[in-house]
C-alpha positions as CSV (number, residue, x, y, z in Angstrom):
1,M,104.9,102.7,119.2
2,T,102.8,103.4,122.3
3,G,104.4,100.5,124.3
4,F,108.0,101.6,123.6
5,V,108.0,105.3,124.3
6,N,109.9,106.7,127.4
7,T,108.8,110.3,127.6
8,T,105.5,112.2,127.7
9,P,106.0,114.0,124.4
10,E,106.8,110.7,122.7
11,L,103.6,109.2,124.2
12,F,101.6,112.2,123.0
13,I,102.9,111.7,119.5
14,A,102.2,108.0,119.5
15,R,98.7,108.4,120.8
16,L,98.0,111.1,118.3
17,G,99.0,108.8,115.5
18,V,96.7,106.1,116.9
19,G,93.9,108.6,117.0
20,V,94.4,109.7,113.4
21,G,94.6,106.1,112.3
22,V,91.4,105.1,114.1
23,G,89.7,108.3,112.9
24,I,90.4,107.4,109.3
25,F,90.1,103.5,109.4
26,Q,86.7,103.3,111.1
27,P,84.7,105.6,108.7
28,A,86.5,104.3,105.7
29,G,85.8,100.7,106.6
30,V,82.1,101.4,107.3
31,A,81.7,103.4,104.1
32,L,83.3,100.5,102.1
33,L,80.9,98.0,103.7
34,G,78.0,100.3,102.9
35,D,79.0,100.5,99.3
36,I,79.4,96.7,98.9
37,F,76.3,95.7,100.8
38,Y,74.0,98.7,100.2
39,E,70.7,97.0,100.8
40,T,71.9,95.1,103.8
41,R,74.5,97.4,105.2
42,G,73.1,97.1,108.7
43,K,74.0,93.4,108.8
44,A,77.3,94.1,107.0
45,V,78.4,96.7,109.6
46,S,77.2,94.5,112.4
47,V,79.6,91.8,111.3
48,W,82.4,94.4,111.4
49,A,81.2,95.4,114.9
50,T,81.0,91.7,116.0
51,F,84.6,91.0,115.2
52,F,85.6,94.3,116.9
53,S,83.7,93.1,119.9
54,V,85.4,89.7,119.9
55,G,88.7,91.5,120.1
56,L,87.4,93.7,122.9
57,F,86.2,90.6,124.7
58,A,89.4,88.7,124.4
59,S,91.9,91.5,125.0
60,P,91.6,91.6,128.9
61,Y,92.4,87.9,129.1
62,L,95.3,88.1,126.6
63,I,96.9,91.1,128.3
64,E,96.3,90.2,132.0
65,P,98.8,87.2,132.1
66,F,101.7,89.5,130.8
67,L,101.2,92.2,133.4
68,P,103.2,94.2,134.5
69,A,105.3,93.4,131.4
70,F,103.0,95.3,129.1
71,R,105.1,95.6,126.0
72,L,104.6,92.1,124.7
73,P,100.9,92.7,123.8
74,F,101.9,95.8,121.8
75,E,104.5,93.7,120.0
76,I,101.9,91.1,119.1
77,S,99.3,93.6,118.0
78,G,101.8,95.5,115.9
79,A,102.8,92.3,114.1
80,L,99.2,91.4,113.5
81,A,98.4,94.9,112.2
82,I,101.2,94.6,109.6
83,I,99.9,91.3,108.4
84,I,96.3,92.5,108.2
85,L,97.5,95.7,106.4
86,M,99.3,93.6,103.8
87,L,96.2,91.4,103.3
88,V,94.0,94.6,102.8
89,I,96.4,95.9,100.2
90,M,96.5,92.6,98.3
91,I,92.8,91.7,98.4
92,I,90.6,94.8,98.7
93,P,90.3,96.9,95.5
94,V,91.1,100.6,95.5
95,T,87.8,101.4,93.8
96,Y,84.9,99.1,94.4
97,K,82.5,100.8,92.0
98,K,82.1,104.1,90.2
99,E,79.0,106.3,90.4
100,K,78.2,109.7,89.2
101,P,77.4,111.9,92.2
102,T,73.7,113.0,92.3
103,T,74.5,116.2,94.2
104,K,77.4,118.5,94.3
105,L,79.6,118.2,97.3
106,N,79.7,121.4,99.3
107,I,79.9,122.5,103.0
108,K,76.1,122.7,103.3
109,N,75.7,119.0,102.3
110,V,78.3,118.0,105.0
111,F,77.0,120.1,107.9
112,N,73.2,119.4,107.7
113,R,71.0,118.8,110.7
114,N,71.1,115.0,110.6
115,I,74.9,114.8,110.3
116,I,75.4,117.4,113.1
117,L,73.1,115.5,115.5
118,L,74.8,112.2,114.8
119,S,78.2,113.8,115.1
120,I,77.4,115.2,118.5
121,S,76.1,111.8,119.6
122,I,79.3,110.0,118.5
123,F,81.4,112.7,120.0
124,F,80.0,112.0,123.5
125,F,80.2,108.3,122.8
126,G,83.9,108.7,122.1
127,I,84.4,110.4,125.4
128,T,82.5,107.7,127.2
129,L,84.4,104.9,125.4
130,F,87.9,106.2,125.6
131,A,87.9,108.4,128.6
132,G,85.5,106.3,130.6
133,Y,85.8,102.6,129.6
134,L,89.1,102.2,127.9
135,G,91.1,104.8,129.8
136,Y,89.7,104.6,133.3
137,F,87.5,101.5,133.9
138,S,90.3,99.0,134.7
139,D,91.9,101.3,137.2
140,Y,88.6,102.0,138.7
141,L,87.9,98.3,139.2
142,I,91.3,97.4,140.5
143,K,92.3,100.4,142.5
144,G,89.0,102.1,143.3
145,L,86.9,99.0,144.1
146,L,89.8,96.7,145.0
147,I,88.7,94.0,142.6
148,S,91.3,91.3,141.7
149,N,92.9,91.5,138.3
150,G,91.2,88.3,137.1
151,N,87.7,89.5,138.1
152,A,88.4,92.9,136.6
153,A,89.4,91.2,133.3
154,I,86.1,89.3,133.3
155,I,84.1,92.4,134.0
156,A,85.9,94.5,131.4
157,S,85.5,91.7,128.8
158,M,81.7,91.9,129.1
159,A,81.6,95.0,126.9
160,G,82.9,92.8,124.1
161,A,80.6,90.0,125.0
162,G,77.6,92.2,124.7
163,G,78.9,93.5,121.4
164,F,79.5,90.2,119.6
165,I,76.3,88.6,121.0
166,M,74.0,91.5,120.1
167,A,75.7,93.3,117.1
168,F,74.4,91.0,114.4
169,P,70.8,90.8,115.7
170,I,70.6,94.6,116.1
171,G,72.0,95.1,112.6
172,F,69.5,92.6,111.2
173,I,66.6,94.4,112.9
174,A,67.9,97.8,111.8
175,D,67.6,96.7,108.2
176,K,64.0,95.7,108.8
177,V,62.6,98.5,111.0
178,G,65.0,101.3,110.3
179,R,68.3,102.4,111.7
180,K,67.0,105.5,113.5
181,Y,65.2,103.3,116.1
182,M,68.3,101.2,116.7
183,V,70.4,104.3,117.3
184,I,68.0,105.5,119.9
185,I,67.8,102.1,121.6
186,T,71.5,101.5,121.6
187,S,72.1,105.1,122.9
188,L,69.7,104.3,125.8
189,L,71.6,101.0,126.5
190,I,74.9,102.8,126.6
191,A,73.5,105.4,129.1
192,I,72.0,102.7,131.3
193,G,75.2,100.6,131.2
194,S,77.4,103.6,132.0
195,A,75.2,104.5,135.0
196,G,75.4,100.9,136.3
197,M,79.2,100.7,135.8
198,F,80.2,103.9,137.5
199,F,77.3,104.9,139.8
200,L,74.9,102.1,140.7
201,F,76.8,98.9,141.3
202,T,80.0,97.9,143.0
203,T,79.4,94.2,143.2
204,F,80.9,91.7,140.7
205,A,77.4,90.6,139.4
206,G,76.1,94.1,139.0
207,L,79.2,95.3,137.2
208,V,79.2,92.3,134.8
209,V,75.6,93.0,133.8
210,S,76.1,96.7,133.5
211,T,79.2,96.3,131.4
212,F,77.5,93.8,129.2
213,I,74.6,96.3,128.6
214,F,77.2,99.0,127.8
């Protein structure tokens, strides 16, 4: 409903709904892949990330021709979301497999050191992604750096290009050498890419490379 609201409270409610949906969908999807492909879950999740990145890559090119008539992309994405939802309901089982829990679920198991550290990490990544890249980057390119809409679309799409080119190799390596090292490496790449996007470069080539790294 984001593309059809007319007031600030309506927009707030619509975006809150999007946030709740994304907050449930992403961990549930990753957890399901981890159950189905336990031994190779790095590669399985990387396939998920690859398709997400393809969408991230394609979206600037799909939306740019319709601007400033921005509602059509929302209509298309809404229709596709309903189709995908129906396919998920029909194809994916409610319960993939049943296992007896080895430990009793309590608050101490949820808030341990590892989970807290990873949660803090993903918290700041969420700020970087949504407040920095998704919420501000396009305006920064077009209005701040005075880059044309077409070149801004190319630059913005590089984040998706980096994802779908590198996601599967990184997932494959993570299954071999350990996921901790891949988390460290990818976190460094995000930091380097962010610095290049917003502080180090204002040229087309520099922004393309930085956004790809991000």
